[in-house]
Steps between C-alpha positions, in 0.01 A plus 500: 500500500805275534520203265737208455675687219575809708863578579647754740681799348713726718581855392668794671340843503554815701300502824312823418416379147358175640292688756360739237429215258320297767286803585410548134425133437288480815293793368464302176383194694807283450827405667859523372493143368187562292642826362828332407312217328299757301826663391650165394187391312476833315872482414461147360181592310673797336842333468638822649509707813149648503613861529768718344851452635743770396798705611319830437484592869819330608720805467638375170235669289409409144752370252688263730520137400482199730876473446548858625297425813687172556836675466393771745382232745829308472697822557285576803565154646875537442498842668312353797759220527785751489334708773438193719864394460613853586296485821629149581165325458486144366380448143252228404638284218428167333753223434390339172736204546367413846152628413489677833456856624764660720598827662832647399662711771714806436816288540380256230395215730191302409231394743269253329133501582388178670840355466 
């Protein structure tokens, strides 16, 4: 039930995941909004994510710190940027001075978003 204190939250999920989740929640007698609210309430009640979050099944295995995972992620992003540049694709960047996103082309030109 919508109340005066309700706000809209927009999230992105993979199409197949959304479809599967909606099917599950429908079987449980609820919609996506209700399920998400349950998740948020449980998280707040427990002051934590209400299930285990780990890197055990991420391909990193046990013994890797958050720093190790972060470093691997940063290296992966850099490798993706190098590959995009090699193929001549533009790279999404952010200008902290202008506080605006832009695409950087292979020749170094900037095309600012909405600007």
